[in-house]
C-alpha positions, 0 to 999 in steps of 0.5 A: 289097856284095862285089866279085868278086876277078877284076874287080880289076886292081892297078896296079903303078906303081913300079920292079920291086923295089917292084912285085914286092914288092906282087905277092908279097904279092898272090899267091893273092889278086889275079888281075890286075896292071896294068903301065903306063908307069912300070914298063914303061919302067923294066924292059922286057918281062922284068917281064911274064914274071916276073909271068906266072910268078907266076900273074898275068894282065897288063894292059899299059897303054901307050896306043898312039897312032900311025899304024896301021902303027906300032900294028899292029907294036907290037901284034904285039910286045905279043902275043908277051909273053903279056899278056891285055889292052893299050890304045890311044887311041881318039882315034887313029881306027878304022883305028888301032884296027883295026890294033891288033886285027890285030897282036894276032891275027896272032901268037897261033898262032905264040906259043902265046898267046891273042890279047890283048884290045885296049882303047880309052882314051876320056878319061883320068880325070884330065881334066875338062870345063875341060881338054877345053875347053883342048884345043879339044874343044867338046863335053861330056866325056860326049859326047866319051866317047860318041863315042870309045866309038862309034868303038871299037865300030865298030873291033872292039876288045874293049872301052874304058877309061873312068871309072866315071861313064861306064861305064853309057853305055859299056855301053849303046853297046857291048852286054853282051859288051864289056869296060869297064875303069874306073880312078878307083876310090876306096873310101870309106876311101881318100884322093883324088888327081889323078883327078877322075872317080872312084867306089867299086868297088861303084858302078863294078860296078853301072854295068857295069864288068867290071874295076876298075883300083885302084892307090894305095888298095892299093899305098899301104896299109901292108898291100896284101893287107889293103887288097885283101881289104877292097875285095873284102869291102866294095866 
């Protein structure tokens, strides 16, 4: 089953030289790229400007988690960069998530950008039920994701980040208009890695995901552009 090209966010987890090489190979194919901690902490906000000039929409994935005042200030600065989406941790609570939305909206008119969408990260795809137990979370992993998704709904963020295995429940909680962004996407032909709750692109879309974050199956390929096209064509 084909996957919409506009739903795929390519994760550029590397230094700027490597990441921009991948980006150049994907120009005219991919609409979205993800800038996470590895690239942002290595290169700073200037890499976002370069990617936007190349024509990409940027998903900034720094997973903000702090007191509401700090997160609101950080969200203001992020909005000034012209990114299209960014992340906070849902476990920071409703007040913190609302602060992120306020900060993102405050400067959009001033900067001439649309306010970025705020996404709340539920439970990382690398985590398992056993890890949650080790952290003192007694409820099941699925119940924890549902609880955090409900908090996100109540905080007016635009969507959540969850594994594709929880996408259907997230969609049911959030309704038809919300963004559901799913990392942990692994085509059948890709090797597995440190993410424990994964699914194919086709399965994630069928479960209600609006965007699929895909990194190593594309960037680890000999020809990233061909790997991207294969995902679009084959699912």
